[in-house]
Backbone as ProteinMPNN parsed JSONL, in Angstrom:
{"seq_chain_A": "XXXXXXXXXXXXXXXXXXXXXXXXXXXXXXXXXXXXXXXXXXXXXXXXXXXXXXXXXXXXXXXXXXXXXXXXXXXXXXXXXXXXXXXXXXXXXXXXXXXXXXXXXXXXXXXXXXXXXXXXXXXXXXXXXXXXXXXXXXX", "coords_chain_A": {"N_chain_A": [[4.367, 6.176, -11.747], [2.563, 7.746, -9.363], [-0.683, 7.595, -9.202], [-2.699, 8.155, -7.435], [-5.151, 7.627, -4.554], [-5.723, 4.554, -3.489], [-6.701, 2.683, -1.821], [-7.827, 2.492, 1.765], [-6.589, 0.704, 4.28], [-7.987, -1.172, 7.009], [-7.327, -2.748, 9.962], [-9.091, -5.434, 11.417], [-10.556, -6.965, 14.162], [-12.613, -8.571, 14.158], [-14.068, -9.794, 11.58], [-16.836, -9.878, 10.415], [-18.376, -8.185, 12.25], [-17.059, -5.847, 11.727], [-17.97, -5.599, 8.796], [-20.624, -5.319, 9.453], [-20.985, -3.062, 10.644], [-19.956, -1.001, 8.569], [-21.237, -1.423, 6.344], [-24.172, -2.373, 7.147], [-24.873, -0.474, 9.185], [-23.631, 1.974, 8.432], [-24.507, 2.142, 6.289], [-22.943, 1.823, 3.516], [-21.985, 0.059, 0.557], [-21.143, -3.426, 0.248], [-18.806, -4.592, -1.765], [-17.607, -7.126, -1.983], [-15.502, -9.852, -1.102], [-12.264, -11.278, -0.488], [-9.492, -13.705, -0.153], [-6.161, -13.036, 0.606], [-3.436, -14.552, 0.004], [-0.591, -14.246, -0.002], [-0.471, -11.89, 2.169], [-1.772, -13.011, 4.067], [-4.422, -12.795, 4.76], [-8.06, -12.028, 4.937], [-9.932, -10.253, 3.031], [-12.391, -7.38, 2.745], [-14.221, -5.521, 0.977], [-14.975, -2.202, 0.515], [-16.449, 0.152, -1.445], [-15.824, 3.87, -1.679], [-16.857, 6.475, -2.875], [-14.357, 7.091, -5.698], [-12.476, 5.391, -4.188], [-11.439, 2.83, -2.003], [-12.456, 1.311, 1.483], [-10.581, -0.801, 2.706], [-11.419, -3.749, 4.829], [-9.31, -5.648, 6.842], [-8.453, -8.662, 7.814], [-6.725, -11.149, 9.77], [-5.768, -14.377, 8.264], [-6.573, -17.529, 9.887], [-5.561, -16.684, 12.438], [-2.731, -15.765, 11.995], [0.075, -14.294, 10.702], [1.139, -10.797, 9.621], [-0.61, -9.003, 9.972], [-2.246, -10.063, 12.255], [-0.312, -9.78, 13.973], [-0.303, -6.697, 14.242], [-2.677, -6.707, 15.376], [-2.516, -7.847, 17.794], [-0.779, -6.357, 18.987], [-1.635, -3.605, 18.74], [-4.379, -3.532, 18.56], [-7.675, -3.0, 16.644], [-7.748, -0.78, 14.018], [-6.263, 1.981, 11.83], [-4.741, 0.68, 9.404], [-2.962, 0.729, 7.025], [-1.96, 3.009, 4.339], [-2.96, 2.706, 0.689], [-1.596, 3.782, -2.123], [-2.28, 3.855, -5.672], [-0.401, 2.817, -8.804], [1.281, 3.175, -12.105], [3.338, 2.175, -12.581], [4.981, 0.116, -10.757], [7.366, -0.913, -10.487], [9.347, 0.94, -11.408], [8.518, 3.2, -9.62], [9.387, 1.907, -7.423], [12.161, 1.915, -7.788], [12.784, 4.579, -8.123], [11.954, 5.656, -5.534], [13.578, 3.898, -3.925], [16.326, 5.149, -4.775], [15.958, 7.478, -3.491], [16.048, 6.742, -0.765], [14.227, 5.414, 0.564], [13.133, 2.217, 2.001], [12.005, -0.875, 1.641], [9.515, -3.511, 2.399], [9.553, -6.017, 1.204], [11.593, -7.24, -1.386], [10.706, -7.046, -4.069], [7.742, -6.51, -5.735], [4.694, -8.411, -4.57], [1.539, -10.49, -5.284], [-1.293, -9.121, -5.186], [-4.666, -8.347, -3.926], [-7.263, -8.473, -6.326], [-5.995, -9.11, -8.509], [-3.646, -7.294, -8.363], [-0.301, -5.823, -8.22], [1.735, -5.681, -5.639], [3.56, -3.764, -2.936], [5.218, -2.923, 0.187], [5.933, -0.097, 1.672], [8.501, 0.584, 3.97], [7.581, 1.579, 7.299], [9.428, 3.122, 8.745], [10.821, 4.559, 6.92], [8.788, 6.205, 6.107], [8.152, 8.322, 7.965], [6.67, 6.659, 9.74], [4.381, 5.813, 9.1], [2.701, 3.155, 7.461], [3.08, 2.494, 4.038], [1.243, 1.371, 1.16], [2.061, 0.466, -2.34], [0.335, -0.261, -5.325], [-0.375, -1.809, -8.208], [-2.415, -2.027, -10.544], [-3.807, -4.65, -13.033], [-3.518, -3.644, -16.372], [-5.753, -4.249, -18.046], [-7.772, -4.411, -16.162], [-8.856, -2.115, -15.244], [-9.999, 0.417, -12.24], [-10.675, -1.148, -9.413]], "CA_chain_A": [[3.991, 7.429, -11.205], [1.603, 7.518, -8.439], [-2.009, 8.006, -9.766], [-4.024, 8.703, -6.333], [-5.428, 6.865, -3.206], [-6.379, 3.373, -3.873], [-7.817, 2.326, -0.571], [-7.447, 2.842, 3.217], [-6.858, -0.333, 5.059], [-8.358, -0.895, 8.482], [-7.109, -4.129, 10.51], [-10.117, -5.712, 12.085], [-10.641, -8.151, 15.071], [-14.0, -9.199, 14.159], [-14.446, -8.928, 10.075], [-18.438, -9.724, 10.231], [-18.881, -7.122, 12.9], [-16.644, -4.685, 10.909], [-18.757, -5.303, 7.613], [-21.898, -4.626, 9.55], [-20.721, -1.549, 10.85], [-19.883, -0.007, 7.391], [-22.374, -1.795, 5.448], [-25.345, -2.186, 7.546], [-25.014, 0.633, 10.107], [-23.456, 3.251, 7.792], [-25.176, 2.178, 4.67], [-22.182, 1.536, 2.491], [-21.966, -1.119, -0.026], [-19.978, -4.548, 0.18], [-18.074, -5.164, -3.117], [-17.07, -8.387, -2.016], [-14.377, -10.559, -0.138], [-10.924, -12.023, -0.819], [-8.365, -13.995, 0.752], [-4.967, -12.546, -0.121], [-2.6, -15.391, 0.865], [0.598, -13.457, 0.324], [-0.504, -11.249, 2.883], [-2.241, -13.902, 5.369], [-5.452, -12.061, 4.935], [-9.252, -12.179, 4.35], [-10.166, -8.679, 2.896], [-13.661, -7.186, 2.475], [-14.169, -3.985, 0.079], [-15.78, -1.27, 0.729], [-16.211, 1.277, -2.095], [-16.41, 4.826, -1.157], [-16.275, 7.327, -4.382], [-13.27, 6.574, -6.167], [-11.544, 4.579, -3.535], [-12.163, 1.98, -1.16], [-12.122, 0.982, 2.31], [-10.605, -2.114, 2.806], [-11.077, -4.358, 6.004], [-8.339, -6.655, 6.485], [-8.512, -9.804, 8.892], [-6.074, -12.234, 9.716], [-6.281, -15.527, 8.18], [-6.201, -18.449, 10.871], [-4.59, -15.838, 13.315], [-1.596, -15.744, 11.588], [0.811, -13.352, 9.885], [1.573, -9.29, 10.024], [-1.972, -8.32, 10.465], [-2.281, -10.826, 13.308], [0.835, -8.959, 14.711], [-0.812, -5.659, 14.389], [-4.042, -6.467, 16.105], [-2.018, -8.146, 18.946], [-0.123, -5.083, 19.47], [-2.272, -2.31, 18.813], [-5.979, -3.598, 18.496], [-7.921, -2.576, 15.598], [-7.629, 0.35, 13.594], [-5.895, 2.152, 10.633], [-3.405, -0.155, 9.179], [-2.004, 1.503, 5.925], [-2.58, 3.81, 3.055], [-2.369, 2.336, -0.334], [-1.698, 4.43, -3.451], [-2.219, 3.414, -6.855], [0.603, 3.381, -9.511], [0.971, 2.909, -13.244], [4.674, 1.396, -12.585], [5.664, -0.175, -9.612], [8.999, -1.235, -10.735], [9.816, 2.405, -11.57], [8.329, 3.816, -8.376], [10.256, 1.084, -6.205], [13.483, 2.192, -8.157], [12.861, 6.162, -7.645], [11.962, 5.666, -4.051], [15.143, 3.334, -3.165], [17.328, 5.99, -5.021], [15.688, 8.531, -2.546], [16.53, 5.971, 0.33], [13.216, 4.43, 0.967], [13.254, 0.811, 2.487], [10.79, -1.747, 1.364], [9.016, -4.642, 3.296], [10.121, -6.786, 0.357], [12.635, -6.867, -2.559], [10.077, -7.091, -5.267], [6.26, -6.616, -5.726], [3.986, -9.628, -4.564], [0.506, -10.59, -5.886], [-2.39, -8.75, -4.05], [-6.116, -8.471, -4.181], [-7.639, -7.872, -7.645], [-4.84, -9.298, -9.57], [-2.487, -6.453, -8.304], [1.184, -6.569, -7.626], [1.718, -4.53, -4.409], [4.799, -3.627, -2.241], [4.894, -2.204, 1.224], [7.256, 0.941, 2.43], [8.87, 0.525, 5.561], [7.131, 2.832, 7.869], [10.476, 3.802, 9.245], [11.261, 5.079, 5.943], [7.78, 7.346, 5.653], [7.18, 8.806, 8.994], [5.663, 5.916, 10.943], [3.069, 5.217, 8.313], [2.708, 1.89, 6.56], [2.378, 2.725, 2.617], [1.455, 0.092, 0.028], [1.848, 0.852, -3.776], [-0.457, -1.149, -5.97], [-0.467, -1.647, -9.613], [-3.637, -2.919, -11.367], [-3.363, -4.958, -14.175], [-3.769, -2.617, -17.384], [-6.964, -4.273, -18.711], [-8.797, -4.15, -15.147], [-9.345, -0.517, -14.449], [-9.991, 0.507, -10.79], [-11.926, -2.28, -8.808]], "C_chain_A": [[2.382, 6.889, -10.437], [0.545, 8.455, -9.228], [-3.18, 8.733, -8.784], [-4.087, 7.576, -5.359], [-6.023, 5.628, -4.048], [-7.188, 2.902, -3.044], [-6.873, 2.657, 0.81], [-7.66, 1.393, 3.86], [-7.113, -0.221, 6.55], [-8.07, -2.185, 9.129], [-8.391, -4.287, 11.486], [-10.012, -6.983, 12.9], [-11.687, -9.033, 14.722], [-14.579, -8.896, 12.857], [-16.046, -8.9, 9.893], [-18.877, -8.54, 11.078], [-18.601, -5.89, 12.138], [-17.667, -4.499, 9.529], [-19.97, -4.942, 8.244], [-21.803, -3.467, 9.739], [-20.776, -0.792, 9.473], [-20.929, -0.32, 6.777], [-23.848, -1.481, 5.909], [-25.811, -0.825, 8.36], [-24.708, 2.013, 9.417], [-24.056, 3.208, 6.373], [-24.286, 2.029, 3.352], [-22.275, 0.226, 2.021], [-20.839, -2.331, -0.018], [-19.696, -5.05, -1.031], [-17.501, -6.196, -3.174], [-15.981, -8.751, -0.878], [-13.366, -11.235, -0.816], [-10.216, -12.455, -0.229], [-7.284, -13.663, -0.029], [-3.883, -13.498, 0.856], [-1.318, -14.918, 1.132], [0.641, -12.654, 1.444], [-1.171, -11.805, 4.355], [-3.76, -13.26, 5.519], [-6.772, -12.285, 4.271], [-9.508, -10.359, 4.259], [-11.568, -8.328, 2.484], [-13.635, -5.913, 2.052], [-15.242, -3.476, 0.108], [-15.895, 0.081, -0.134], [-16.751, 2.716, -1.47], [-15.804, 5.768, -2.156], [-15.314, 6.47, -4.847], [-12.025, 5.696, -5.656], [-12.005, 3.56, -2.879], [-11.513, 1.858, 0.371], [-11.747, -0.416, 2.277], [-10.404, -2.953, 4.524], [-10.361, -5.433, 5.65], [-8.364, -7.327, 7.986], [-7.605, -10.769, 8.646], [-6.838, -13.743, 9.491], [-5.813, -16.986, 9.213], [-5.415, -17.882, 11.925], [-3.329, -16.061, 12.865], [-0.96, -14.292, 10.909], [0.804, -11.912, 10.296], [0.312, -8.594, 10.582], [-2.217, -8.687, 11.768], [-1.538, -10.063, 14.304], [0.41, -7.37, 15.253], [-1.78, -5.637, 15.44], [-3.609, -6.837, 17.584], [-1.3, -7.163, 19.846], [-0.733, -3.682, 19.972], [-3.701, -2.344, 18.698], [-6.297, -3.156, 17.128], [-7.567, -1.324, 15.112], [-6.855, 0.521, 12.139], [-4.794, 1.614, 10.413], [-2.722, 0.596, 8.184], [-2.936, 2.128, 4.933], [-1.989, 3.123, 1.877], [-2.37, 3.302, -1.516], [-1.291, 3.474, -4.495], [-1.119, 3.897, -7.907], [0.382, 2.597, -11.037], [2.096, 1.902, -13.469], [5.15, 1.316, -11.716], [6.926, -0.263, -9.348], [9.71, 0.026, -10.575], [9.549, 3.145, -10.475], [9.341, 3.17, -7.33], [11.806, 1.587, -6.492], [13.634, 3.757, -7.57], [12.857, 6.382, -6.088], [13.229, 5.261, -3.495], [15.728, 4.454, -3.509], [17.121, 7.218, -4.175], [15.964, 7.919, -1.071], [15.239, 5.271, 1.035], [13.513, 2.992, 0.998], [11.958, 0.337, 2.142], [10.715, -2.925, 2.181], [9.492, -6.099, 2.469], [10.987, -6.653, -0.83], [12.056, -6.622, -3.891], [8.631, -7.12, -4.943], [5.878, -8.176, -5.614], [2.75, -9.431, -5.046], [-0.424, -10.102, -4.584], [-3.659, -8.839, -4.639], [-6.4, -7.889, -5.771], [-6.601, -8.394, -8.641], [-3.8, -8.283, -9.509], [-1.165, -6.688, -7.895], [1.388, -5.268, -6.633], [3.115, -4.61, -3.556], [4.736, -2.378, -1.143], [6.337, -1.064, 1.465], [7.207, 0.66, 3.877], [7.95, 1.669, 6.089], [8.235, 3.675, 8.341], [10.918, 4.744, 8.339], [9.975, 6.459, 5.504], [6.881, 7.968, 6.719], [6.28, 8.178, 9.853], [4.509, 5.451, 10.06], [3.489, 4.285, 7.274], [2.08, 2.233, 5.095], [2.565, 1.704, 1.799], [1.118, 0.901, -1.217], [1.226, -0.465, -4.215], [-0.547, -0.863, -7.36], [-1.444, -2.73, -10.209], [-3.058, -3.487, -12.376], [-4.097, -4.103, -15.242], [-5.148, -2.867, -17.734], [-8.25, -4.322, -17.446], [-9.63, -3.109, -14.769], [-9.299, -0.656, -12.94], [-11.286, -0.289, -10.397], [-12.509, -1.589, -7.686]], "O_chain_A": [[1.513, 6.083, -10.77], [0.724, 9.573, -9.711], [-4.113, 9.482, -9.075], [-3.229, 6.695, -5.32], [-6.675, 5.75, -5.085], [-8.354, 2.666, -3.359], [-5.682, 2.956, 0.894], [-8.8, 0.939, 3.956], [-6.58, 0.64, 7.25], [-8.874, -2.989, 8.657], [-8.694, -3.375, 12.255], [-9.458, -7.977, 12.431], [-11.611, -10.229, 15.006], [-15.414, -8.0, 12.744], [-16.541, -7.964, 9.266], [-19.79, -7.863, 10.605], [-19.448, -5.038, 11.87], [-18.098, -3.383, 9.238], [-20.582, -4.111, 7.574], [-22.481, -2.684, 9.074], [-21.677, 0.032, 9.313], [-21.722, 0.606, 6.602], [-24.597, -0.666, 5.369], [-26.887, -0.25, 8.193], [-25.34, 3.03, 9.702], [-24.047, 4.11, 5.536], [-24.812, 2.101, 2.241], [-22.574, -0.705, 2.769], [-19.674, -2.049, -0.298], [-20.367, -6.01, -1.41], [-16.847, -6.481, -4.178], [-15.695, -8.012, 0.064], [-13.703, -11.823, -1.844], [-9.907, -11.67, 0.668], [-7.303, -13.906, -1.236], [-3.581, -13.286, 2.03], [-0.824, -15.055, 2.251], [1.771, -12.551, 1.921], [-1.113, -11.227, 5.441], [-4.202, -13.322, 6.666], [-6.755, -12.705, 3.114], [-9.323, -9.503, 5.124], [-12.01, -9.172, 1.705], [-13.016, -5.104, 2.742], [-16.324, -3.995, -0.167], [-15.47, 1.108, 0.395], [-17.831, 2.801, -0.886], [-14.593, 5.906, -2.326], [-15.3, 5.278, -4.543], [-11.009, 5.366, -6.267], [-13.168, 3.276, -3.165], [-10.347, 2.189, 0.586], [-12.558, -1.229, 1.833], [-9.426, -2.757, 5.245], [-10.499, -6.099, 4.624], [-8.31, -6.709, 9.05], [-7.532, -11.291, 7.534], [-7.834, -14.218, 10.036], [-4.645, -17.371, 9.161], [-4.526, -18.606, 12.372], [-2.723, -16.784, 13.656], [-1.689, -13.325, 10.688], [0.422, -11.747, 11.455], [0.298, -7.768, 11.496], [-2.422, -7.768, 12.562], [-2.054, -9.725, 15.369], [0.699, -6.919, 16.361], [-1.8, -4.757, 16.301], [-4.176, -6.291, 18.53], [-1.243, -7.156, 21.076], [-0.537, -2.972, 20.958], [-4.31, -1.274, 18.725], [-5.351, -2.912, 16.379], [-6.962, -0.652, 15.947], [-6.753, -0.427, 11.361], [-3.809, 1.921, 11.085], [-1.734, 1.191, 8.613], [-4.132, 1.938, 4.715], [-0.78, 2.894, 1.845], [-3.522, 3.592, -1.842], [-0.41, 2.616, -4.445], [-0.853, 5.096, -7.996], [-0.42, 1.679, -11.208], [2.003, 0.977, -14.277], [5.908, 2.237, -11.41], [7.541, 0.129, -8.357], [10.576, 0.18, -9.714], [10.464, 3.93, -10.23], [9.992, 3.843, -6.531], [12.605, 1.659, -5.558], [14.46, 4.07, -6.713], [13.623, 7.148, -5.504], [13.91, 5.978, -2.761], [15.824, 5.16, -2.505], [18.057, 8.015, -4.11], [16.101, 8.756, -0.179], [15.393, 4.604, 2.058], [14.136, 2.517, 0.048], [10.933, 0.999, 2.304], [11.75, -3.38, 2.668], [9.747, -7.129, 3.094], [10.939, -5.493, -1.237], [12.717, -6.083, -4.779], [8.27, -7.718, -3.93], [6.442, -9.058, -6.262], [2.524, -8.259, -5.347], [-0.363, -10.494, -3.418], [-3.806, -9.348, -5.751], [-5.757, -6.959, -6.259], [-6.57, -7.803, -9.72], [-3.012, -8.243, -10.454], [-0.884, -7.698, -7.25], [1.193, -4.091, -6.936], [3.714, -5.685, -3.606], [4.364, -1.231, -1.39], [7.523, -1.384, 1.395], [6.278, 0.544, 4.676], [7.615, 2.597, 5.353], [8.066, 4.894, 8.367], [11.411, 5.777, 8.792], [10.223, 7.42, 4.777], [5.665, 8.161, 6.713], [5.398, 8.707, 10.529], [3.726, 4.623, 10.525], [4.358, 4.48, 6.424], [0.864, 2.266, 4.909], [3.642, 1.14, 1.609], [0.233, 1.754, -1.284], [1.469, -1.545, -3.677], [-0.789, 0.289, -7.72], [-1.271, -3.945, -10.307], [-1.96, -3.094, -12.768], [-5.279, -3.841, -15.02], [-5.879, -1.877, -17.779], [-9.446, -4.278, -17.735], [-10.717, -3.115, -14.191], [-8.721, -1.589, -12.383], [-12.442, -0.193, -10.81], [-13.417, -2.114, -7.042]]}, "name": "protein", "num_of_chains": 1, "seq": "XXXXXXXXXXXXXXXXXXXXXXXXXXXXXXXXXXXXXXXXXXXXXXXXXXXXXXXXXXXXXXXXXXXXXXXXXXXXXXXXXXXXXXXXXXXXXXXXXXXXXXXXXXXXXXXXXXXXXXXXXXXXXXXXXXXXXXXXXXX"}
């Protein structure tokens, strides 16, 4: 079941400049950085209330985020919703005709299991579902 908004991801061509903008200029805290090899990104986490802004930047100029930046430039990349049962949500949404970018969840940041809904199935919006480890809470 979908529990709420987990994060808003923003693709950035310059991670250091984006961190400076959100953390130094706007005064938000930086809660860390993590490489996410399955997505070929380096991610910086900026908590905002009960959710996060995730600044995503391609590792070594490769992967889908680099393609996004090449095509559209920096900006809103996807919305992520937190789920307590990603497998059940995938089945429920598949039964409703949604398509996913992968056949099964893959490892994400913070030990999550994640899957992306194809934007053509969601009105042009890239949507991620994330299931956090049961003992980790919301990071």
